[in-house]
C-alpha positions as CSV (number, residue, x, y, z in Angstrom):
1,M,-8.6,3.8,29.4
2,I,-5.2,2.5,28.2
3,A,-5.0,0.1,31.1
4,R,-8.5,-1.3,30.3
5,I,-7.5,-1.8,26.7
6,I,-4.4,-3.7,27.8
7,D,-6.4,-5.8,30.2
8,F,-9.0,-6.6,27.5
9,S,-6.3,-7.6,25.0
10,A,-4.5,-9.9,27.4
11,R,-7.7,-11.7,28.3
12,N,-8.9,-12.1,24.8
13,K,-5.8,-13.6,23.2
14,F,-7.5,-15.4,20.3
15,L,-9.5,-12.4,19.2
16,I,-6.5,-10.1,19.3
17,F,-4.5,-12.8,17.4
18,L,-7.1,-12.9,14.7
19,M,-7.1,-9.1,14.4
20,M,-3.3,-9.1,14.1
21,V,-3.3,-11.7,11.4
22,G,-6.1,-9.8,9.5
23,A,-4.2,-6.5,9.8
24,I,-1.0,-8.2,8.4
25,V,-2.9,-9.7,5.5
26,W,-4.7,-6.3,4.9
27,G,-1.3,-4.5,5.0
28,W,0.3,-6.9,2.5
29,W,-2.7,-6.4,0.2
30,A,-2.3,-2.6,0.5
31,L,1.5,-2.9,-0.1
32,E,0.9,-4.8,-3.4
33,R,-1.4,-2.0,-4.6
34,T,0.4,1.1,-3.3
35,P,1.8,3.0,-6.3
36,L,5.6,3.1,-6.6
37,D,7.4,6.2,-7.7
38,A,10.9,7.7,-7.3
39,I,9.8,11.0,-5.7
40,P,6.6,12.7,-4.6
41,D,4.7,14.6,-7.2
42,L,5.4,18.3,-6.3
43,S,3.4,19.9,-9.1
44,D,0.3,22.1,-8.6
45,T,-3.2,21.3,-9.8
46,Q,-3.0,23.0,-13.1
47,V,-4.8,23.0,-16.4
48,I,-3.0,24.0,-19.6
49,I,-4.9,25.7,-22.4
50,Y,-3.2,25.7,-25.8
51,T,-4.5,27.9,-28.6
52,E,-3.1,28.0,-32.2
53,W,-3.6,31.0,-34.5
54,P,-1.2,30.5,-37.4
55,G,0.7,33.5,-38.8
56,R,-0.3,36.0,-36.2
57,S,2.3,38.1,-34.3
58,P,2.7,37.6,-30.5
59,D,1.1,41.0,-29.7
60,L,-1.9,40.2,-31.8
61,V,-2.2,36.8,-30.1
62,E,-1.9,38.5,-26.7
63,D,-4.7,41.0,-27.4
64,Q,-7.1,38.7,-29.3
65,V,-6.6,35.3,-27.6
66,T,-4.5,35.3,-24.4
67,Y,-6.0,38.3,-22.7
68,P,-9.7,37.4,-23.2
69,I,-9.1,33.9,-21.9
70,T,-7.0,34.8,-18.9
71,S,-9.3,37.7,-17.8
72,T,-12.3,35.3,-17.9
73,L,-10.7,32.4,-16.0
74,L,-9.7,34.7,-13.2
75,A,-13.3,34.5,-12.0
76,A,-13.4,30.7,-12.0
77,P,-13.8,29.0,-8.6
78,K,-10.7,27.9,-6.7
79,V,-8.4,29.5,-9.2
80,Q,-5.2,30.7,-7.6
81,V,-3.1,31.9,-10.5
82,V,-3.6,32.3,-14.2
83,R,-0.4,32.7,-16.3
84,G,-0.5,33.5,-20.0
85,F,2.3,33.3,-22.6
86,S,1.9,34.5,-26.2
87,F,4.1,33.4,-29.0
88,L,4.2,33.6,-32.8
89,G,0.9,31.9,-33.9
90,S,0.2,30.2,-30.5
91,S,-0.8,30.9,-26.9
92,F,-0.3,29.0,-23.7
93,I,-2.3,29.6,-20.6
94,Y,-1.6,27.9,-17.3
95,V,-4.5,27.9,-14.8
96,I,-3.3,26.9,-11.3
97,F,-6.0,25.9,-8.8
98,E,-5.9,25.8,-5.0
99,E,-4.1,22.9,-3.4
100,G,-6.3,19.8,-3.0
101,T,-8.6,20.6,-6.0
102,D,-9.5,17.6,-8.0
103,I,-7.9,17.8,-11.4
104,Y,-11.0,16.6,-13.4
105,W,-13.2,19.1,-11.5
106,A,-10.8,21.8,-12.5
107,R,-10.8,20.8,-16.1
108,S,-14.6,20.8,-16.2
109,R,-14.6,24.4,-14.8
110,V,-12.1,25.5,-17.4
111,L,-14.2,24.0,-20.2
112,E,-17.3,25.9,-18.9
113,Y,-15.5,29.2,-18.9
114,L,-14.0,28.6,-22.3
115,Q,-17.5,28.2,-23.7
116,A,-18.4,31.6,-22.2
117,V,-15.3,33.3,-23.7
118,K,-15.6,31.7,-27.2
119,S,-17.7,34.6,-28.6
120,K,-14.8,37.0,-27.8
121,L,-12.2,35.0,-29.7
122,P,-11.6,35.1,-33.5
123,A,-13.7,32.8,-35.6
124,S,-10.9,30.5,-36.6
125,V,-9.5,30.1,-33.0
126,N,-10.2,26.9,-31.1
127,P,-8.6,26.6,-27.6
128,T,-7.8,23.1,-26.5
129,L,-6.9,21.6,-23.1
130,G,-3.5,20.0,-22.4
131,P,-3.2,16.4,-21.3
132,D,-4.7,15.4,-17.9
133,A,-1.2,14.9,-16.4
134,T,1.2,16.6,-14.1
135,S,4.8,17.8,-14.5
136,L,6.0,14.3,-13.6
137,G,3.8,12.7,-16.3
138,W,6.8,12.2,-18.6
139,G,7.5,8.6,-17.9
140,F,8.7,7.0,-21.1
141,S,10.1,8.1,-24.5
142,Y,11.5,6.4,-27.5
143,A,12.9,7.0,-31.0
144,L,12.2,5.3,-34.3
145,V,15.5,4.5,-36.1
146,D,15.9,3.3,-39.6
147,E,19.1,1.3,-39.9
148,T,18.8,0.6,-43.6
149,G,18.3,4.2,-44.8
150,K,15.3,3.3,-46.9
151,H,12.8,5.5,-45.0
152,D,13.2,9.2,-44.7
153,L,12.1,11.4,-41.8
154,A,8.7,12.1,-43.3
155,E,7.9,8.4,-43.6
156,L,9.1,7.8,-40.1
157,R,6.9,10.6,-38.8
158,T,3.9,9.2,-40.6
159,L,4.6,5.8,-39.1
160,Q,4.8,7.5,-35.7
161,D,1.6,9.5,-36.0
162,Y,-0.6,6.9,-37.5
163,T,0.7,3.6,-36.1
164,V,2.9,3.8,-33.0
165,K,1.2,6.8,-31.4
166,L,-2.3,5.4,-31.7
167,A,-1.2,2.0,-30.4
168,L,0.4,3.6,-27.3
169,E,-2.4,6.1,-26.5
170,S,-4.8,3.2,-26.2
171,V,-2.8,1.7,-23.3
172,P,-4.7,2.2,-20.0
173,G,-3.2,5.1,-18.0
174,V,-1.6,6.9,-20.9
175,S,-2.8,10.4,-21.3
176,Q,-1.0,11.4,-24.4
177,T,1.8,10.3,-26.8
178,A,3.5,13.4,-28.1
179,S,5.4,13.2,-31.4
180,I,8.7,15.0,-31.9
181,G,11.1,15.3,-34.8
182,G,10.8,14.3,-38.5
183,F,8.7,16.1,-41.0
184,V,4.9,16.2,-41.1
185,K,3.7,15.6,-44.6
186,Q,1.3,18.2,-46.1
187,Y,-0.1,19.4,-49.4
188,Q,1.6,22.6,-50.5
189,I,0.2,25.0,-53.0
190,T,2.6,27.7,-54.3
191,V,0.5,30.3,-56.2
192,D,2.1,32.3,-59.0
193,P,1.0,36.0,-58.6
194,N,1.6,36.8,-62.3
195,R,-0.7,34.0,-63.4
196,L,-3.3,35.2,-61.0
197,S,-3.1,38.7,-62.5
198,A,-3.3,37.3,-66.0
199,Y,-6.5,35.4,-65.3
200,N,-7.9,38.2,-63.2
201,L,-8.2,36.1,-60.1
202,S,-7.6,36.9,-56.4
203,L,-5.9,34.8,-53.8
204,P,-9.0,34.6,-51.5
205,K,-11.0,33.3,-54.5
206,V,-8.5,30.6,-55.1
207,S,-8.4,29.7,-51.4
208,E,-12.2,29.5,-51.2
209,A,-12.4,27.3,-54.3
210,I,-9.9,24.8,-52.8
211,R,-11.8,24.8,-49.5
212,K,-15.1,24.1,-51.2
213,S,-13.7,21.4,-53.5
214,N,-12.2,19.3,-50.7
215,R,-15.5,17.8,-49.5
216,D,-18.3,15.5,-50.5
217,V,-21.7,17.0,-51.1
218,E,-25.1,15.4,-50.6
219,G,-27.5,14.5,-53.4
220,R,-30.8,12.8,-53.6
221,V,-32.4,9.4,-54.1
222,L,-33.3,8.6,-57.7
223,E,-35.8,5.8,-58.4
224,L,-35.5,3.9,-61.7
225,S,-37.4,0.7,-62.4
226,G,-38.2,0.1,-58.8
227,V,-34.6,0.5,-57.7
228,E,-33.3,3.5,-55.6
229,Y,-30.0,5.0,-56.4
230,M,-28.2,7.4,-54.1
231,I,-26.7,10.4,-55.9
232,R,-23.8,12.3,-54.3
233,G,-20.9,14.5,-55.2
234,R,-17.4,13.1,-54.6
235,G,-14.9,15.9,-53.9
236,Y,-12.6,14.6,-51.2
237,V,-9.0,15.2,-52.1
238,K,-6.8,12.1,-52.1
239,T,-4.0,12.8,-54.6
240,L,-2.1,15.7,-56.0
241,A,-4.0,15.3,-59.3
242,D,-7.3,15.9,-57.4
243,L,-5.9,19.2,-56.2
244,E,-4.5,20.2,-59.6
245,T,-7.9,19.7,-61.3
246,I,-9.8,22.0,-59.0
247,P,-11.5,24.8,-61.0
248,V,-10.8,28.2,-59.5
249,G,-12.6,30.3,-62.1
250,T,-13.3,30.7,-65.8
251,D,-11.7,32.8,-68.5
252,S,-13.6,35.1,-70.9
253,A,-14.6,32.2,-73.2
254,G,-16.0,30.3,-70.3
255,T,-13.2,27.7,-70.1
256,P,-12.5,26.5,-66.6
257,I,-9.3,27.6,-65.0
258,M,-7.6,24.8,-63.1
259,L,-5.5,25.2,-60.0
260,R,-2.5,23.9,-61.9
261,D,-2.8,26.8,-64.3
262,V,-2.1,29.3,-61.5
263,A,-0.1,27.4,-58.9
264,R,2.3,24.6,-58.3
265,V,1.0,21.7,-56.2
266,Q,3.4,19.4,-54.4
267,L,3.9,17.3,-51.2
268,G,6.3,18.9,-48.7
269,P,7.1,19.1,-45.0
270,E,5.3,21.4,-42.5
271,I,7.3,24.1,-41.0
272,R,8.8,22.8,-37.8
273,R,10.1,24.5,-34.6
274,G,12.4,21.7,-33.4
275,I,14.3,18.5,-34.1
276,A,15.1,15.3,-32.3
277,D,18.7,13.9,-32.3
278,L,19.8,10.5,-31.0
279,N,23.2,10.3,-29.5
280,G,24.6,12.9,-31.9
281,R,24.3,10.5,-34.9
282,G,21.6,12.4,-36.7
283,E,17.9,13.2,-36.7
284,V,15.3,10.7,-35.7
285,V,11.6,10.7,-35.0
286,G,10.6,10.2,-31.4
287,G,7.6,10.0,-29.0
288,I,7.0,11.0,-25.4
289,V,4.5,9.0,-23.4
290,V,2.7,11.1,-20.8
291,V,1.2,9.2,-17.9
292,R,-2.3,10.2,-16.7
293,F,-2.8,12.0,-13.4
294,G,-3.1,9.7,-10.4
295,E,-1.9,6.6,-12.2
296,N,0.7,4.2,-11.0
297,V,3.6,5.2,-13.2
298,L,5.5,1.9,-12.9
299,N,2.5,-0.1,-13.9
300,V,1.6,2.2,-16.9
301,I,5.2,2.1,-18.2
302,E,5.2,-1.7,-17.9
303,R,2.0,-1.9,-19.9
304,V,3.5,0.4,-22.5
305,K,6.5,-1.8,-22.9
306,E,4.3,-4.8,-23.2
307,R,2.3,-3.2,-25.9
308,I,5.5,-2.3,-27.8
309,K,6.8,-5.8,-27.5
310,K,3.6,-7.5,-28.6
311,D,1.9,-5.1,-31.1
312,V,4.2,-2.2,-32.2
313,A,7.5,-3.9,-32.8
314,P,6.2,-6.7,-35.0
315,S,4.3,-4.1,-37.2
316,L,7.3,-1.9,-37.9
317,P,8.7,-2.0,-41.5
318,Q,11.8,-4.0,-42.1
319,G,14.9,-2.1,-40.9
320,V,13.0,0.2,-38.6
321,K,13.3,-0.4,-34.8
322,L,12.0,1.4,-31.7
323,V,14.8,2.5,-29.4
324,V,13.9,3.4,-25.8
325,T,15.5,6.7,-24.9
326,Y,14.0,7.3,-21.4
327,D,12.5,4.8,-19.0
328,R,11.6,6.0,-15.5
329,T,11.1,2.5,-14.1
330,D,14.9,2.3,-13.7
331,L,14.9,5.4,-11.5
332,I,11.9,4.1,-9.6
333,H,13.5,0.7,-9.0
334,R,16.8,2.2,-7.8
335,A,15.2,4.7,-5.5
336,I,12.9,2.2,-3.9
337,N,15.6,-0.4,-3.6
338,T,17.9,2.1,-1.9
339,L,15.4,2.8,0.8
340,T,14.4,-0.8,1.1
341,D,18.0,-1.8,1.7
342,E,18.3,0.9,4.4
343,I,15.1,-0.2,6.1
344,V,16.3,-3.8,6.2
345,K,19.7,-2.8,7.5
346,L,18.2,-0.6,10.2
347,S,15.8,-3.3,11.2
348,I,18.6,-5.8,11.6
349,A,20.7,-3.2,13.5
350,V,17.8,-2.5,15.9
351,S,17.2,-6.2,16.4
352,V,20.9,-6.8,17.3
353,V,20.7,-3.9,19.8
354,C,17.6,-5.4,21.3
355,L,19.4,-8.8,21.7
356,V,22.4,-7.2,23.2
357,F,20.7,-5.0,25.8
358,L,17.9,-7.3,26.8
359,F,20.3,-10.2,26.9
360,H,17.4,-12.6,26.7
361,L,16.8,-14.1,23.4
362,P,13.1,-15.0,23.7
363,S,12.2,-11.6,25.2
364,A,14.1,-9.9,22.4
365,L,12.2,-12.0,19.9
366,V,9.0,-10.5,21.2
367,V,10.3,-7.0,20.5
368,I,11.8,-8.0,17.1
369,L,8.6,-9.4,15.8
370,T,6.8,-6.0,16.1
371,L,9.1,-4.4,13.6
372,P,8.1,-6.1,10.3
373,M,4.5,-6.3,11.4
374,A,4.2,-2.6,12.0
375,I,6.0,-1.8,8.7
376,I,3.6,-3.9,6.8
377,M,0.5,-2.5,8.5
378,S,1.7,1.1,7.8
379,F,0.8,0.5,4.1
380,I,-2.9,0.2,5.0
381,C,-3.0,3.9,5.8
382,M,-0.7,4.8,2.9
383,Y,-2.9,3.1,0.4
384,Y,-6.2,4.7,1.5
385,L,-4.7,8.2,1.9
386,G,-3.0,8.0,-1.6
387,V,0.6,8.2,-0.3
388,T,2.8,6.5,-2.9
389,S,5.9,4.4,-2.0
390,N,8.7,6.8,-2.8
391,I,12.0,7.9,-1.5
392,M,10.4,10.3,1.0
393,S,7.6,8.1,2.3
394,L,9.9,5.2,2.9
395,S,12.3,7.5,4.6
396,G,9.6,8.2,7.2
397,I,9.5,4.4,8.0
398,A,13.3,4.3,8.2
399,I,13.3,7.3,10.6
400,A,10.7,5.6,12.8
401,I,12.4,2.2,13.1
402,G,14.5,3.2,16.1
403,A,11.6,4.5,18.1
404,M,9.1,1.7,17.1
405,V,10.6,-0.8,19.5
406,D,10.8,1.5,22.5
407,A,7.4,0.6,24.0
408,A,7.8,-3.1,23.5
409,I,11.3,-3.0,25.2
410,I,10.0,-1.1,28.2
411,M,7.1,-3.6,28.5
412,V,9.5,-6.5,28.4
413,E,11.9,-5.0,30.9
414,N,9.0,-4.2,33.3
415,A,7.6,-7.7,32.9
416,H,11.0,-9.3,33.8
417,K,11.2,-7.0,36.9
418,K,7.7,-8.2,38.0
419,F,8.7,-11.8,37.3
420,E,11.7,-11.4,39.7
421,E,9.4,-10.0,42.4
422,W,6.9,-12.8,41.7
423,E,9.5,-15.5,42.0
424,A,10.8,-13.9,45.2
425,A,7.3,-13.9,46.7
426,G,6.9,-17.6,46.0
427,R,4.7,-17.3,42.9
428,K,1.5,-16.8,44.7
429,E,-0.3,-15.0,41.9
430,D,-1.2,-16.3,38.5
431,R,1.4,-15.7,35.8
432,T,-1.0,-13.9,33.5
433,E,-2.1,-11.5,36.2
434,V,1.5,-10.6,36.9
435,I,2.1,-9.8,33.2
436,I,-1.1,-7.8,32.9
437,A,-0.3,-5.8,36.0
438,A,3.2,-5.1,34.6
439,A,1.8,-3.9,31.2
440,K,-0.9,-1.8,32.8
441,E,1.7,-0.1,35.0
442,V,3.8,1.3,32.1
443,G,1.1,1.3,29.3
444,P,-0.4,4.7,29.9
445,S,3.0,6.4,30.2
446,L,4.2,4.7,27.0
447,F,1.2,5.8,25.2
448,F,1.6,9.4,26.1
449,S,5.4,9.3,25.5
450,L,4.7,8.0,21.9
451,L,2.1,10.7,21.5
452,V,4.7,13.3,22.4
453,I,7.1,11.9,19.8
454,T,4.3,11.9,17.2
455,V,3.3,15.5,18.0
456,G,6.8,16.6,17.2
457,F,6.0,16.0,13.5
458,L,2.7,18.0,13.6
459,P,4.4,21.2,12.2
460,V,5.3,19.2,9.1
461,F,1.6,18.8,8.4
462,T,1.1,22.5,8.3
463,L,3.5,23.0,5.4
464,Q,1.9,24.2,2.2
465,A,2.5,24.1,-1.6
466,Q,5.6,22.2,-2.7
467,A,7.2,22.0,0.7
468,G,4.1,20.3,2.0
469,R,3.9,17.9,-0.9
470,L,7.6,17.0,-0.4
471,F,7.7,16.4,3.4
472,K,4.1,15.3,4.2
473,P,4.6,11.7,2.9
474,L,7.6,11.4,5.3
475,A,5.5,12.7,8.2
476,Y,2.6,10.5,7.3
477,T,4.5,7.2,7.1
478,K,6.5,7.9,10.3
479,T,3.2,8.6,12.1
480,F,1.7,5.4,10.7
481,A,4.7,3.3,11.7
482,M,4.7,4.7,15.3
483,L,0.9,4.2,15.5
484,F,0.9,0.6,14.6
485,S,4.0,-0.2,16.7
486,S,2.2,1.2,19.7
487,F,-0.7,-1.1,18.9
488,L,1.6,-4.0,18.5
489,A,3.2,-3.2,21.9
490,G,-0.1,-4.5,23.4
491,L,0.9,-8.0,22.0
492,V,3.8,-8.2,24.5
493,P,1.6,-9.2,27.5
494,I,-0.2,-11.7,25.2
495,M,3.0,-13.3,24.1
496,F,4.3,-13.4,27.7
497,S,1.1,-14.8,29.0
498,H,1.5,-17.7,26.6
499,G,4.8,-18.4,28.1
500,T,7.2,-16.6,25.7
501,G,9.2,-15.5,28.8
502,A,11.6,-17.4,31.0
503,D,9.2,-20.3,31.8
504,V,8.9,-21.3,28.2
505,M,12.7,-21.8,27.9
506,K,12.7,-23.9,31.0
507,R,10.2,-26.3,29.3
508,I,12.7,-26.8,26.4
509,A,15.4,-29.4,26.7
510,A,18.2,-27.1,25.8
511,P,16.8,-23.6,26.7
512,M,19.6,-21.4,25.5
513,V,20.3,-23.4,22.4
514,G,16.6,-23.4,21.5
515,G,16.4,-19.7,22.1
516,V,19.5,-19.0,20.0
517,I,18.2,-21.2,17.1
518,T,14.8,-19.6,17.2
519,S,16.1,-16.1,17.2
520,T,18.8,-16.7,14.7
521,I,16.4,-18.4,12.3
522,L,14.0,-15.5,12.5
523,E,16.8,-13.0,12.1
524,L,18.1,-14.8,9.0
525,I,14.7,-15.5,7.5
526,I,12.2,-12.8,8.3
527,Y,14.2,-9.7,7.3
528,P,15.8,-11.2,4.2
529,A,12.4,-12.6,3.2
530,I,10.9,-9.1,3.5
531,Y,13.8,-7.8,1.5
532,M,13.3,-10.3,-1.3
533,L,9.6,-9.7,-1.3
534,W,10.2,-6.0,-1.7
535,K,12.6,-6.6,-4.6
536,G,10.1,-8.8,-6.2
537,R,7.4,-6.1,-5.7
538,S,9.5,-3.4,-7.3
539,F,10.7,-5.5,-10.2
540,K,7.6,-7.5,-11.0
541,D,5.9,-7.2,-14.4
């Protein structure tokens, strides 16, 4: 079978050449679209449920909220683990699904089961899902700094919540922009119990009056002189005066009792559980950009920075600036560039070894050409299998470089041996037939030897959980590189049948000089060009 494939390839040079060019173009297209990241995503497929029940103790939250939700979700399909944590006034539940479960399918199942458990929860409790992101979703964060001191933390937090946050959450690929620090402005009503007692009012009655007054009510249509007028009640609270004039009851004479008569109304900060500090110089207001699951982190962060530059920064008040406190693109760039540098160095080292041991520049050139082509073609499988370009996946290519040229070297050596016998026999056979026979002689053995090398990584594919997510990208890319290098080894007889061997050099006026120039140019251009293209790929906007 292998011998027939080699024979077909050598006799259909133009078809194989077109396939090779098409595969290289396809591989470059896949390389441009393969997501870049620093490390593989090791997180499980999980859905976070957050429930707020203000003022309740942790044990009450556990009994009334956490336990009913966790016990119901245990029966959901593909659920592996359900972990619940109860705090003062809040509950967090982590639902971990089996490996390979689609995140959006998992979120849909959780929503279905939350509808079933809603009747068991207190009336004022409303569970919500966390962002559709993983533990590596934190890709970018910033702080709002007022250099003039004209804006306090409450004003900066309002600017963050109603301007910056909304602008960044509309960026494609952003799941959530979480606010941190500052003070959340709220209306605060401090009731005087002595005044309540004097007016014979209860606290629930005051609370109910405030709740009912903060809304518009419907009316009816009134027709006068052929003109319709819509009548409605305006009760939406906009200022402190609107709250102060809310009637909460009447006295014995029927005079309305206003809220200001029994309470003090003011604007104040919401109780907070944490602060944000920038470089030890004081409190600031910050934001954390969470990248959506499955998105290209590098591209999303670049879009966020572009939105900040064009829309957010010009709209900030005078004296307020946005300071970047964390940007994962720098880590991604350095991780990718480290592996890219190593791949280029290894490729050059392998090429030099091929030149030294083959001691025939045109033949070494045939072997050297298979390296960059196989590396580029590996990205085809990476793109369609969802393997990102990270420090582990590129390590697989680096590990495979030494073995990628083995098959081509053996084919070249065997072809030279057959050429010596062919010249000793008086060149009775056609040159192409000699090359095909030499390739068919060692082709099957090379195929199965490469298969044995590839099989050595099969145990890696059996790893599960975090170990599998960490090492599988390395095993995938090494296998892809070996696979395409074995395919490209079939190009050796094609190149030699076109005269890439000794006869070609005899047709050149200065054979050794021509060979040295050709190989040197390719050594100095191909690999540095690939290096520069990679750097442009990782640093492009």
